[in-house]
CHARMM-style PDB file with segment names, atoms N, HN, CA, C and O in Angstrom:
ATOM      1  N   MET     1      -1.196   0.685 -70.101  1.00  0.00      PROA
ATOM      2  CA  MET     1      -2.408   0.554 -70.863  1.00  0.00      PROA
ATOM      3  C   MET     1      -2.624   1.848 -71.636  1.00  0.00      PROA
ATOM      4  O   MET     1      -2.479   2.943 -71.093  1.00  0.00      PROA
ATOM      5  N   GLN     2      -2.959   1.710 -72.866  1.00  0.00      PROA
ATOM      6  HN  GLN     2      -3.077   0.821 -73.308  1.00  0.00      PROA
ATOM      7  CA  GLN     2      -3.208   2.880 -73.698  1.00  0.00      PROA
ATOM      8  C   GLN     2      -4.666   2.874 -74.117  1.00  0.00      PROA
ATOM      9  O   GLN     2      -5.198   1.847 -74.540  1.00  0.00      PROA
ATOM     10  N   GLN     3      -5.313   4.034 -73.995  1.00  0.00      PROA
ATOM     11  HN  GLN     3      -4.882   4.868 -73.651  1.00  0.00      PROA
ATOM     12  CA  GLN     3      -6.721   4.162 -74.346  1.00  0.00      PROA
ATOM     13  C   GLN     3      -6.897   5.392 -75.224  1.00  0.00      PROA
ATOM     14  O   GLN     3      -6.105   6.333 -75.170  1.00  0.00      PROA
ATOM     15  N   THR     4      -7.924   5.368 -76.013  1.00  0.00      PROA
ATOM     16  HN  THR     4      -8.567   4.605 -76.057  1.00  0.00      PROA
ATOM     17  CA  THR     4      -8.277   6.525 -76.823  1.00  0.00      PROA
ATOM     18  C   THR     4      -9.549   7.119 -76.248  1.00  0.00      PROA
ATOM     19  O   THR     4     -10.506   6.400 -75.963  1.00  0.00      PROA
ATOM     20  N   ILE     5      -9.556   8.438 -76.076  1.00  0.00      PROA
ATOM     21  HN  ILE     5      -8.778   9.022 -76.307  1.00  0.00      PROA
ATOM     22  CA  ILE     5     -10.771   9.090 -75.606  1.00  0.00      PROA
ATOM     23  C   ILE     5     -11.180  10.163 -76.598  1.00  0.00      PROA
ATOM     24  O   ILE     5     -10.345  10.726 -77.306  1.00  0.00      PROA
ATOM     25  N   SER     6     -12.448  10.430 -76.638  1.00  0.00      PROA
ATOM     26  HN  SER     6     -13.126   9.972 -76.064  1.00  0.00      PROA
ATOM     27  CA  SER     6     -12.981  11.486 -77.501  1.00  0.00      PROA
ATOM     28  C   SER     6     -13.464  12.617 -76.623  1.00  0.00      PROA
ATOM     29  O   SER     6     -14.127  12.391 -75.611  1.00  0.00      PROA
ATOM     30  N   VAL     7     -13.135  13.825 -77.008  1.00  0.00      PROA
ATOM     31  HN  VAL     7     -12.597  14.008 -77.831  1.00  0.00      PROA
ATOM     32  CA  VAL     7     -13.613  15.001 -76.289  1.00  0.00      PROA
ATOM     33  C   VAL     7     -14.288  15.921 -77.293  1.00  0.00      PROA
ATOM     34  O   VAL     7     -13.965  15.887 -78.481  1.00  0.00      PROA
ATOM     35  N   PRO     8     -15.218  16.741 -76.831  1.00  0.00      PROA
ATOM     36  CA  PRO     8     -15.843  17.704 -77.730  1.00  0.00      PROA
ATOM     37  C   PRO     8     -14.799  18.647 -78.329  1.00  0.00      PROA
ATOM     38  O   PRO     8     -13.745  18.871 -77.734  1.00  0.00      PROA
ATOM     39  N   ALA     9     -15.092  19.188 -79.488  1.00  0.00      PROA
ATOM     40  HN  ALA     9     -15.948  19.006 -79.972  1.00  0.00      PROA
ATOM     41  CA  ALA     9     -14.147  20.064 -80.184  1.00  0.00      PROA
ATOM     42  C   ALA     9     -13.698  21.218 -79.303  1.00  0.00      PROA
ATOM     43  O   ALA     9     -12.521  21.581 -79.309  1.00  0.00      PROA
ATOM     44  N   GLU    10     -14.618  21.798 -78.547  1.00  0.00      PROA
ATOM     45  HN  GLU    10     -15.573  21.503 -78.542  1.00  0.00      PROA
ATOM     46  CA  GLU    10     -14.277  22.925 -77.680  1.00  0.00      PROA
ATOM     47  C   GLU    10     -13.247  22.514 -76.628  1.00  0.00      PROA
ATOM     48  O   GLU    10     -12.315  23.266 -76.341  1.00  0.00      PROA
ATOM     49  N   VAL    11     -13.414  21.333 -76.061  1.00  0.00      PROA
ATOM     50  HN  VAL    11     -14.171  20.722 -76.294  1.00  0.00      PROA
ATOM     51  CA  VAL    11     -12.456  20.838 -75.069  1.00  0.00      PROA
ATOM     52  C   VAL    11     -11.106  20.580 -75.729  1.00  0.00      PROA
ATOM     53  O   VAL    11     -10.059  20.890 -75.161  1.00  0.00      PROA
ATOM     54  N   GLY    12     -11.138  20.018 -76.917  1.00  0.00      PROA
ATOM     55  HN  GLY    12     -11.989  19.766 -77.378  1.00  0.00      PROA
ATOM     56  CA  GLY    12      -9.897  19.786 -77.650  1.00  0.00      PROA
ATOM     57  C   GLY    12      -9.160  21.083 -77.932  1.00  0.00      PROA
ATOM     58  O   GLY    12      -7.936  21.149 -77.814  1.00  0.00      PROA
ATOM     59  N   ASP    13      -9.904  22.110 -78.304  1.00  0.00      PROA
ATOM     60  HN  ASP    13     -10.898  22.057 -78.400  1.00  0.00      PROA
ATOM     61  CA  ASP    13      -9.288  23.420 -78.559  1.00  0.00      PROA
ATOM     62  C   ASP    13      -8.654  23.970 -77.284  1.00  0.00      PROA
ATOM     63  O   ASP    13      -7.533  24.477 -77.311  1.00  0.00      PROA
ATOM     64  N   GLN    14      -9.371  23.868 -76.175  1.00  0.00      PROA
ATOM     65  HN  GLN    14     -10.282  23.456 -76.153  1.00  0.00      PROA
ATOM     66  CA  GLN    14      -8.842  24.362 -74.907  1.00  0.00      PROA
ATOM     67  C   GLN    14      -7.619  23.562 -74.477  1.00  0.00      PROA
ATOM     68  O   GLN    14      -6.661  24.117 -73.940  1.00  0.00      PROA
ATOM     69  N   LEU    15      -7.658  22.281 -74.712  1.00  0.00      PROA
ATOM     70  HN  LEU    15      -8.437  21.829 -75.148  1.00  0.00      PROA
ATOM     71  CA  LEU    15      -6.534  21.418 -74.362  1.00  0.00      PROA
ATOM     72  C   LEU    15      -5.297  21.766 -75.192  1.00  0.00      PROA
ATOM     73  O   LEU    15      -4.187  21.813 -74.662  1.00  0.00      PROA
ATOM     74  N   ARG    16      -5.487  22.007 -76.484  1.00  0.00      PROA
ATOM     75  HN  ARG    16      -6.388  21.968 -76.914  1.00  0.00      PROA
ATOM     76  CA  ARG    16      -4.369  22.407 -77.345  1.00  0.00      PROA
ATOM     77  C   ARG    16      -3.782  23.738 -76.890  1.00  0.00      PROA
ATOM     78  O   ARG    16      -2.563  23.903 -76.854  1.00  0.00      PROA
ATOM     79  N   LEU    17      -4.655  24.690 -76.542  1.00  0.00      PROA
ATOM     80  HN  LEU    17      -5.645  24.556 -76.571  1.00  0.00      PROA
ATOM     81  CA  LEU    17      -4.188  25.993 -76.069  1.00  0.00      PROA
ATOM     82  C   LEU    17      -3.403  25.832 -74.766  1.00  0.00      PROA
ATOM     83  O   LEU    17      -2.337  26.427 -74.605  1.00  0.00      PROA
ATOM     84  N   LEU    18      -3.923  25.037 -73.845  1.00  0.00      PROA
ATOM     85  HN  LEU    18      -4.788  24.553 -73.976  1.00  0.00      PROA
ATOM     86  CA  LEU    18      -3.230  24.784 -72.583  1.00  0.00      PROA
ATOM     87  C   LEU    18      -1.860  24.167 -72.829  1.00  0.00      PROA
ATOM     88  O   LEU    18      -0.871  24.562 -72.213  1.00  0.00      PROA
ATOM     89  N   ALA    19      -1.811  23.200 -73.730  1.00  0.00      PROA
ATOM     90  HN  ALA    19      -2.615  22.879 -74.231  1.00  0.00      PROA
ATOM     91  CA  ALA    19      -0.539  22.541 -74.045  1.00  0.00      PROA
ATOM     92  C   ALA    19       0.454  23.544 -74.639  1.00  0.00      PROA
ATOM     93  O   ALA    19       1.639  23.522 -74.310  1.00  0.00      PROA
ATOM     94  N   THR    20      -0.032  24.403 -75.500  1.00  0.00      PROA
ATOM     95  HN  THR    20      -0.995  24.421 -75.768  1.00  0.00      PROA
ATOM     96  CA  THR    20       0.837  25.411 -76.115  1.00  0.00      PROA
ATOM     97  C   THR    20       1.366  26.383 -75.071  1.00  0.00      PROA
ATOM     98  O   THR    20       2.549  26.722 -75.070  1.00  0.00      PROA
ATOM     99  N   LEU    21       0.491  26.826 -74.191  1.00  0.00      PROA
ATOM    100  HN  LEU    21      -0.470  26.551 -74.192  1.00  0.00      PROA
ATOM    101  CA  LEU    21       0.884  27.820 -73.188  1.00  0.00      PROA
ATOM    102  C   LEU    21       1.830  27.250 -72.132  1.00  0.00      PROA
ATOM    103  O   LEU    21       2.717  27.952 -71.647  1.00  0.00      PROA
ATOM    104  N   THR    22       1.641  25.986 -71.778  1.00  0.00      PROA
ATOM    105  HN  THR    22       0.920  25.416 -72.172  1.00  0.00      PROA
ATOM    106  CA  THR    22       2.442  25.403 -70.701  1.00  0.00      PROA
ATOM    107  C   THR    22       3.663  24.645 -71.182  1.00  0.00      PROA
ATOM    108  O   THR    22       4.594  24.410 -70.412  1.00  0.00      PROA
ATOM    109  N   GLY    23       3.667  24.262 -72.445  1.00  0.00      PROA
ATOM    110  HN  GLY    23       2.911  24.453 -73.071  1.00  0.00      PROA
ATOM    111  CA  GLY    23       4.774  23.459 -72.960  1.00  0.00      PROA
ATOM    112  C   GLY    23       4.670  21.993 -72.573  1.00  0.00      PROA
ATOM    113  O   GLY    23       5.613  21.225 -72.764  1.00  0.00      PROA
ATOM    114  N   THR    24       3.522  21.608 -72.028  1.00  0.00      PROA
ATOM    115  HN  THR    24       2.756  22.232 -71.873  1.00  0.00      PROA
ATOM    116  CA  THR    24       3.266  20.221 -71.646  1.00  0.00      PROA
ATOM    117  C   THR    24       2.262  19.652 -72.638  1.00  0.00      PROA
ATOM    118  O   THR    24       1.239  20.279 -72.914  1.00  0.00      PROA
ATOM    119  N   ASP    25       2.545  18.466 -73.176  1.00  0.00      PROA
ATOM    120  HN  ASP    25       3.376  17.957 -72.952  1.00  0.00      PROA
ATOM    121  CA  ASP    25       1.676  17.954 -74.230  1.00  0.00      PROA
ATOM    122  C   ASP    25       0.272  17.619 -73.729  1.00  0.00      PROA
ATOM    123  O   ASP    25       0.043  17.434 -72.534  1.00  0.00      PROA
ATOM    124  N   GLU    26      -0.655  17.547 -74.677  1.00  0.00      PROA
ATOM    125  HN  GLU    26      -0.470  17.697 -75.648  1.00  0.00      PROA
ATOM    126  CA  GLU    26      -2.068  17.307 -74.372  1.00  0.00      PROA
ATOM    127  C   GLU    26      -2.272  16.007 -73.601  1.00  0.00      PROA
ATOM    128  O   GLU    26      -3.067  15.955 -72.662  1.00  0.00      PROA
ATOM    129  N   GLU    27      -1.560  14.971 -73.995  1.00  0.00      PROA
ATOM    130  HN  GLU    27      -0.915  15.014 -74.758  1.00  0.00      PROA
ATOM    131  CA  GLU    27      -1.714  13.673 -73.330  1.00  0.00      PROA
ATOM    132  C   GLU    27      -1.354  13.748 -71.852  1.00  0.00      PROA
ATOM    133  O   GLU    27      -2.017  13.138 -71.014  1.00  0.00      PROA
ATOM    134  N   GLU    28      -0.305  14.495 -71.535  1.00  0.00      PROA
ATOM    135  HN  GLU    28       0.234  14.991 -72.216  1.00  0.00      PROA
ATOM    136  CA  GLU    28       0.096  14.631 -70.135  1.00  0.00      PROA
ATOM    137  C   GLU    28      -0.968  15.373 -69.339  1.00  0.00      PROA
ATOM    138  O   GLU    28      -1.266  15.003 -68.204  1.00  0.00      PROA
ATOM    139  N   HSD    29      -1.535  16.406 -69.923  1.00  0.00      PROA
ATOM    140  HN  HSD    29      -1.293  16.706 -70.845  1.00  0.00      PROA
ATOM    141  CA  HSD    29      -2.617  17.116 -69.238  1.00  0.00      PROA
ATOM    142  C   HSD    29      -3.804  16.187 -68.992  1.00  0.00      PROA
ATOM    143  O   HSD    29      -4.413  16.231 -67.924  1.00  0.00      PROA
ATOM    144  N   LEU    30      -4.131  15.359 -69.959  1.00  0.00      PROA
ATOM    145  HN  LEU    30      -3.636  15.323 -70.827  1.00  0.00      PROA
ATOM    146  CA  LEU    30      -5.230  14.404 -69.789  1.00  0.00      PROA
ATOM    147  C   LEU    30      -4.905  13.374 -68.715  1.00  0.00      PROA
ATOM    148  O   LEU    30      -5.760  13.047 -67.892  1.00  0.00      PROA
ATOM    149  N   ARG    31      -3.673  12.859 -68.713  1.00  0.00      PROA
ATOM    150  HN  ARG    31      -2.978  13.125 -69.381  1.00  0.00      PROA
ATOM    151  CA  ARG    31      -3.269  11.893 -67.685  1.00  0.00      PROA
ATOM    152  C   ARG    31      -3.394  12.508 -66.292  1.00  0.00      PROA
ATOM    153  O   ARG    31      -3.912  11.878 -65.370  1.00  0.00      PROA
ATOM    154  N   ARG    32      -2.918  13.734 -66.152  1.00  0.00      PROA
ATOM    155  HN  ARG    32      -2.497  14.246 -66.901  1.00  0.00      PROA
ATOM    156  CA  ARG    32      -3.005  14.406 -64.852  1.00  0.00      PROA
ATOM    157  C   ARG    32      -4.459  14.606 -64.427  1.00  0.00      PROA
ATOM    158  O   ARG    32      -4.812  14.379 -63.270  1.00  0.00      PROA
ATOM    159  N   ALA    33      -5.290  15.029 -65.363  1.00  0.00      PROA
ATOM    160  HN  ALA    33      -5.003  15.214 -66.303  1.00  0.00      PROA
ATOM    161  CA  ALA    33      -6.697  15.275 -65.046  1.00  0.00      PROA
ATOM    162  C   ALA    33      -7.394  13.987 -64.621  1.00  0.00      PROA
ATOM    163  O   ALA    33      -8.168  13.983 -63.664  1.00  0.00      PROA
ATOM    164  N   VAL    34      -7.124  12.905 -65.324  1.00  0.00      PROA
ATOM    165  HN  VAL    34      -6.495  12.907 -66.102  1.00  0.00      PROA
ATOM    166  CA  VAL    34      -7.741  11.621 -64.981  1.00  0.00      PROA
ATOM    167  C   VAL    34      -7.236  11.151 -63.632  1.00  0.00      PROA
ATOM    168  O   VAL    34      -8.023  10.664 -62.820  1.00  0.00      PROA
ATOM    169  N   ARG    35      -5.947  11.284 -63.373  1.00  0.00      PROA
ATOM    170  HN  ARG    35      -5.308  11.679 -64.032  1.00  0.00      PROA
ATOM    171  CA  ARG    35      -5.369  10.870 -62.091  1.00  0.00      PROA
ATOM    172  C   ARG    35      -6.015  11.640 -60.943  1.00  0.00      PROA
ATOM    173  O   ARG    35      -6.412  11.039 -59.945  1.00  0.00      PROA
ATOM    174  N   VAL    36      -6.124  12.957 -61.071  1.00  0.00      PROA
ATOM    175  HN  VAL    36      -5.802  13.445 -61.881  1.00  0.00      PROA
ATOM    176  CA  VAL    36      -6.734  13.775 -60.016  1.00  0.00      PROA
ATOM    177  C   VAL    36      -8.194  13.388 -59.832  1.00  0.00      PROA
ATOM    178  O   VAL    36      -8.671  13.277 -58.703  1.00  0.00      PROA
ATOM    179  N   TYR    37      -8.902  13.185 -60.932  1.00  0.00      PROA
ATOM    180  HN  TYR    37      -8.514  13.275 -61.850  1.00  0.00      PROA
ATOM    181  CA  TYR    37     -10.318  12.798 -60.853  1.00  0.00      PROA
ATOM    182  C   TYR    37     -10.472  11.476 -60.101  1.00  0.00      PROA
ATOM    183  O   TYR    37     -11.320  11.354 -59.217  1.00  0.00      PROA
ATOM    184  N   LEU    38      -9.655  10.496 -60.452  1.00  0.00      PROA
ATOM    185  HN  LEU    38      -8.966  10.595 -61.169  1.00  0.00      PROA
ATOM    186  CA  LEU    38      -9.760   9.194 -59.797  1.00  0.00      PROA
ATOM    187  C   LEU    38      -9.383   9.266 -58.318  1.00  0.00      PROA
ATOM    188  O   LEU    38     -10.029   8.639 -57.479  1.00  0.00      PROA
ATOM    189  N   GLU    39      -8.346  10.027 -58.004  1.00  0.00      PROA
ATOM    190  HN  GLU    39      -7.822  10.537 -58.686  1.00  0.00      PROA
ATOM    191  CA  GLU    39      -7.947  10.175 -56.605  1.00  0.00      PROA
ATOM    192  C   GLU    39      -9.044  10.863 -55.805  1.00  0.00      PROA
ATOM    193  O   GLU    39      -9.356  10.440 -54.692  1.00  0.00      PROA
ATOM    194  N   THR    40      -9.620  11.900 -56.351  1.00  0.00      PROA
ATOM    195  HN  THR    40      -9.366  12.243 -57.255  1.00  0.00      PROA
ATOM    196  CA  THR    40     -10.666  12.650 -55.661  1.00  0.00      PROA
ATOM    197  C   THR    40     -11.936  11.821 -55.553  1.00  0.00      PROA
ATOM    198  O   THR    40     -12.526  11.734 -54.476  1.00  0.00      PROA
ATOM    199  N   SER    41     -12.358  11.221 -56.635  1.00  0.00      PROA
ATOM    200  HN  SER    41     -11.878  11.292 -57.510  1.00  0.00      PROA
ATOM    201  CA  SER    41     -13.583  10.427 -56.626  1.00  0.00      PROA
ATOM    202  C   SER    41     -13.435   9.215 -55.719  1.00  0.00      PROA
ATOM    203  O   SER    41     -14.357   8.867 -54.981  1.00  0.00      PROA
ATOM    204  N   GLY    42     -12.291   8.583 -55.777  1.00  0.00      PROA
ATOM    205  HN  GLY    42     -11.543   8.866 -56.377  1.00  0.00      PROA
ATOM    206  CA  GLY    42     -12.053   7.417 -54.934  1.00  0.00      PROA
ATOM    207  C   GLY    42     -12.111   7.778 -53.468  1.00  0.00      PROA
ATOM    208  O   GLY    42     -12.690   7.040 -52.670  1.00  0.00      PROA
ATOM    209  N   ARG    43     -11.526   8.890 -53.102  1.00  0.00      PROA
ATOM    210  HN  ARG    43     -11.055   9.489 -53.750  1.00  0.00      PROA
ATOM    211  CA  ARG    43     -11.517   9.322 -51.697  1.00  0.00      PROA
ATOM    212  C   ARG    43     -12.936   9.670 -51.249  1.00  0.00      PROA
ATOM    213  O   ARG    43     -13.353   9.294 -50.154  1.00  0.00      PROA
ATOM    214  N   GLU    44     -13.669  10.384 -52.089  1.00  0.00      PROA
ATOM    215  HN  GLU    44     -13.330  10.690 -52.978  1.00  0.00      PROA
ATOM    216  CA  GLU    44     -15.047  10.739 -51.743  1.00  0.00      PROA
ATOM    217  C   GLU    44     -15.892   9.487 -51.558  1.00  0.00      PROA
ATOM    218  O   GLU    44     -16.721   9.425 -50.650  1.00  0.00      PROA
ATOM    219  N   SER    45     -15.688   8.500 -52.405  1.00  0.00      PROA
ATOM    220  HN  SER    45     -15.015   8.550 -53.143  1.00  0.00      PROA
ATOM    221  CA  SER    45     -16.433   7.248 -52.299  1.00  0.00      PROA
ATOM    222  C   SER    45     -16.091   6.515 -51.016  1.00  0.00      PROA
ATOM    223  O   SER    45     -16.976   5.967 -50.358  1.00  0.00      PROA
ATOM    224  N   GLU    46     -14.810   6.499 -50.652  1.00  0.00      PROA
ATOM    225  HN  GLU    46     -14.092   6.944 -51.187  1.00  0.00      PROA
ATOM    226  CA  GLU    46     -14.388   5.852 -49.410  1.00  0.00      PROA
ATOM    227  C   GLU    46     -15.038   6.525 -48.201  1.00  0.00      PROA
ATOM    228  O   GLU    46     -15.535   5.849 -47.301  1.00  0.00      PROA
ATOM    229  N   VAL    47     -15.031   7.848 -48.185  1.00  0.00      PROA
ATOM    230  HN  VAL    47     -14.627   8.397 -48.916  1.00  0.00      PROA
ATOM    231  CA  VAL    47     -15.609   8.591 -47.062  1.00  0.00      PROA
ATOM    232  C   VAL    47     -17.112   8.351 -46.999  1.00  0.00      PROA
ATOM    233  O   VAL    47     -17.656   8.128 -45.917  1.00  0.00      PROA
ATOM    234  N   ALA    48     -17.788   8.393 -48.139  1.00  0.00      PROA
ATOM    235  HN  ALA    48     -17.346   8.574 -49.018  1.00  0.00      PROA
ATOM    236  CA  ALA    48     -19.238   8.156 -48.164  1.00  0.00      PROA
ATOM    237  C   ALA    48     -19.565   6.751 -47.665  1.00  0.00      PROA
ATOM    238  O   ALA    48     -20.517   6.569 -46.906  1.00  0.00      PROA
ATOM    239  N   ALA    49     -18.793   5.772 -48.080  1.00  0.00      PROA
ATOM    240  HN  ALA    49     -18.020   5.919 -48.696  1.00  0.00      PROA
ATOM    241  CA  ALA    49     -19.031   4.397 -47.642  1.00  0.00      PROA
ATOM    242  C   ALA    49     -18.790   4.261 -46.143  1.00  0.00      PROA
ATOM    243  O   ALA    49     -19.568   3.614 -45.443  1.00  0.00      PROA
ATOM    244  N   PHE    50     -17.719   4.866 -45.654  1.00  0.00      PROA
ATOM    245  HN  PHE    50     -17.086   5.391 -46.223  1.00  0.00      PROA
ATOM    246  CA  PHE    50     -17.409   4.799 -44.227  1.00  0.00      PROA
ATOM    247  C   PHE    50     -18.518   5.444 -43.397  1.00  0.00      PROA
ATOM    248  O   PHE    50     -18.979   4.859 -42.417  1.00  0.00      PROA
ATOM    249  N   THR    51     -18.947   6.646 -43.786  1.00  0.00      PROA
ATOM    250  HN  THR    51     -18.573   7.121 -44.582  1.00  0.00      PROA
ATOM    251  CA  THR    51     -19.983   7.321 -43.008  1.00  0.00      PROA
ATOM    252  C   THR    51     -21.310   6.574 -43.085  1.00  0.00      PROA
ATOM    253  O   THR    51     -22.068   6.552 -42.116  1.00  0.00      PROA
ATOM    254  N   GLY    52     -21.591   5.967 -44.226  1.00  0.00      PROA
ATOM    255  HN  GLY    52     -20.974   5.985 -45.014  1.00  0.00      PROA
ATOM    256  CA  GLY    52     -22.812   5.166 -44.347  1.00  0.00      PROA
ATOM    257  C   GLY    52     -22.795   3.976 -43.406  1.00  0.00      PROA
ATOM    258  O   GLY    52     -23.795   3.682 -42.750  1.00  0.00      PROA
ATOM    259  N   ARG    53     -21.659   3.289 -43.338  1.00  0.00      PROA
ATOM    260  HN  ARG    53     -20.847   3.528 -43.871  1.00  0.00      PROA
ATOM    261  CA  ARG    53     -21.530   2.147 -42.420  1.00  0.00      PROA
ATOM    262  C   ARG    53     -21.634   2.600 -40.969  1.00  0.00      PROA
ATOM    263  O   ARG    53     -22.270   1.940 -40.148  1.00  0.00      PROA
ATOM    264  N   ALA    54     -21.006   3.727 -40.664  1.00  0.00      PROA
ATOM    265  HN  ALA    54     -20.489   4.263 -41.332  1.00  0.00      PROA
ATOM    266  CA  ALA    54     -21.050   4.242 -39.285  1.00  0.00      PROA
ATOM    267  C   ALA    54     -22.476   4.623 -38.900  1.00  0.00      PROA
ATOM    268  O   ALA    54     -22.908   4.346 -37.782  1.00  0.00      PROA
ATOM    269  N   ARG    55     -23.207   5.253 -39.813  1.00  0.00      PROA
ATOM    270  HN  ARG    55     -22.856   5.478 -40.722  1.00  0.00      PROA
ATOM    271  CA  ARG    55     -24.597   5.625 -39.521  1.00  0.00      PROA
ATOM    272  C   ARG    55     -25.442   4.398 -39.241  1.00  0.00      PROA
ATOM    273  O   ARG    55     -26.251   4.396 -38.313  1.00  0.00      PROA
ATOM    274  N   GLU    56     -25.261   3.355 -40.036  1.00  0.00      PROA
ATOM    275  HN  GLU    56     -24.604   3.356 -40.790  1.00  0.00      PROA
ATOM    276  CA  GLU    56     -26.039   2.128 -39.819  1.00  0.00      PROA
ATOM    277  C   GLU    56     -25.675   1.483 -38.487  1.00  0.00      PROA
ATOM    278  O   GLU    56     -26.548   1.040 -37.740  1.00  0.00      PROA
ATOM    279  N   ARG    57     -24.388   1.436 -38.200  1.00  0.00      PROA
ATOM    280  HN  ARG    57     -23.679   1.796 -38.806  1.00  0.00      PROA
ATOM    281  CA  ARG    57     -23.915   0.804 -36.974  1.00  0.00      PROA
ATOM    282  C   ARG    57     -24.379   1.578 -35.738  1.00  0.00      PROA
ATOM    283  O   ARG    57     -24.652   0.974 -34.701  1.00  0.00      PROA
ATOM    284  N   LEU    58     -24.470   2.892 -35.836  1.00  0.00      PROA
ATOM    285  HN  LEU    58     -24.247   3.382 -36.679  1.00  0.00      PROA
ATOM    286  CA  LEU    58     -24.801   3.732 -34.691  1.00  0.00      PROA
ATOM    287  C   LEU    58     -26.229   4.279 -34.748  1.00  0.00      PROA
ATOM    288  O   LEU    58     -26.575   5.193 -33.999  1.00  0.00      PROA
ATOM    289  N   ARG    59     -27.046   3.729 -35.625  1.00  0.00      PROA
ATOM    290  HN  ARG    59     -26.765   2.987 -36.234  1.00  0.00      PROA
ATOM    291  CA  ARG    59     -28.398   4.249 -35.835  1.00  0.00      PROA
ATOM    292  C   ARG    59     -29.192   4.367 -34.528  1.00  0.00      PROA
ATOM    293  O   ARG    59     -29.817   5.400 -34.289  1.00  0.00      PROA
ATOM    294  N   ALA    60     -29.182   3.339 -33.685  1.00  0.00      PROA
ATOM    295  HN  ALA    60     -28.674   2.500 -33.880  1.00  0.00      PROA
ATOM    296  CA  ALA    60     -29.955   3.357 -32.438  1.00  0.00      PROA
ATOM    297  C   ALA    60     -29.495   4.508 -31.540  1.00  0.00      PROA
ATOM    298  O   ALA    60     -30.318   5.222 -30.966  1.00  0.00      PROA
ATOM    299  N   VAL    61     -28.193   4.681 -31.424  1.00  0.00      PROA
ATOM    300  HN  VAL    61     -27.525   4.101 -31.890  1.00  0.00      PROA
ATOM    301  CA  VAL    61     -27.653   5.757 -30.587  1.00  0.00      PROA
ATOM    302  C   VAL    61     -28.034   7.114 -31.170  1.00  0.00      PROA
ATOM    303  O   VAL    61     -28.449   8.016 -30.442  1.00  0.00      PROA
ATOM    304  N   LEU    62     -27.893   7.254 -32.471  1.00  0.00      PROA
ATOM    305  HN  LEU    62     -27.556   6.522 -33.063  1.00  0.00      PROA
ATOM    306  CA  LEU    62     -28.237   8.529 -33.114  1.00  0.00      PROA
ATOM    307  C   LEU    62     -29.722   8.826 -32.958  1.00  0.00      PROA
ATOM    308  O   LEU    62     -30.097   9.978 -32.744  1.00  0.00      PROA
ATOM    309  N   ASP    63     -30.569   7.818 -33.060  1.00  0.00      PROA
ATOM    310  HN  ASP    63     -30.265   6.881 -33.234  1.00  0.00      PROA
ATOM    311  CA  ASP    63     -32.008   8.026 -32.873  1.00  0.00      PROA
ATOM    312  C   ASP    63     -32.315   8.484 -31.452  1.00  0.00      PROA
ATOM    313  O   ASP    63     -33.125   9.388 -31.247  1.00  0.00      PROA
ATOM    314  N   ARG    64     -31.672   7.863 -30.479  1.00  0.00      PROA
ATOM    315  HN  ARG    64     -31.014   7.128 -30.645  1.00  0.00      PROA
ATOM    316  CA  ARG    64     -31.881   8.268 -29.070  1.00  0.00      PROA
ATOM    317  C   ARG    64     -31.414   9.693 -28.835  1.00  0.00      PROA
ATOM    318  O   ARG    64     -32.069  10.454 -28.122  1.00  0.00      PROA
ATOM    319  N   LEU    65     -30.280  10.061 -29.433  1.00  0.00      PROA
ATOM    320  HN  LEU    65     -29.748   9.444 -30.012  1.00  0.00      PROA
ATOM    321  CA  LEU    65     -29.797  11.438 -29.288  1.00  0.00      PROA
ATOM    322  C   LEU    65     -30.768  12.428 -29.934  1.00  0.00      PROA
ATOM    323  O   LEU    65     -30.964  13.537 -29.436  1.00  0.00      PROA
ATOM    324  N   GLY    66     -31.365  12.014 -31.039  1.00  0.00      PROA
ATOM    325  HN  GLY    66     -31.206  11.113 -31.443  1.00  0.00      PROA
ATOM    326  CA  GLY    66     -32.325  12.874 -31.712  1.00  0.00      PROA
ATOM    327  C   GLY    66     -33.578  13.095 -30.897  1.00  0.00      PROA
ATOM    328  O   GLY    66     -34.263  14.102 -31.078  1.00  0.00      PROA
ATOM    329  N   ASP    67     -33.893  12.169 -29.997  1.00  0.00      PROA
ATOM    330  HN  ASP    67     -33.336  11.352 -29.850  1.00  0.00      PROA
ATOM    331  CA  ASP    67     -35.096  12.283 -29.163  1.00  0.00      PROA
ATOM    332  C   ASP    67     -34.881  13.180 -27.953  1.00  0.00      PROA
ATOM    333  O   ASP    67     -35.846  13.541 -27.280  1.00  0.00      PROA
ATOM    334  N   LEU    68     -33.631  13.549 -27.663  1.00  0.00      PROA
ATOM    335  HN  LEU    68     -32.847  13.255 -28.210  1.00  0.00      PROA
ATOM    336  CA  LEU    68     -33.359  14.375 -26.478  1.00  0.00      PROA
ATOM    337  C   LEU    68     -33.839  15.786 -26.654  1.00  0.00      PROA
ATOM    338  OT1 LEU    68     -33.687  16.607 -25.750  1.00  0.00      PROA
TER     339      LEU     68
END
């Protein structure tokens, strides 16, 4: 799938400089950044959902522990 994204001029300038310094094209840097963002965000969402379910499931026990 191919998509077009728009970035502010300052980001574009930084991206061009990064590409020049590393020898890796701008598109590859964007692909890597998006991949890392999705992996990180997805993992954080999974953990948040899991802990939310656990809190609901164990609410009575946690409340009793809080009363000690």
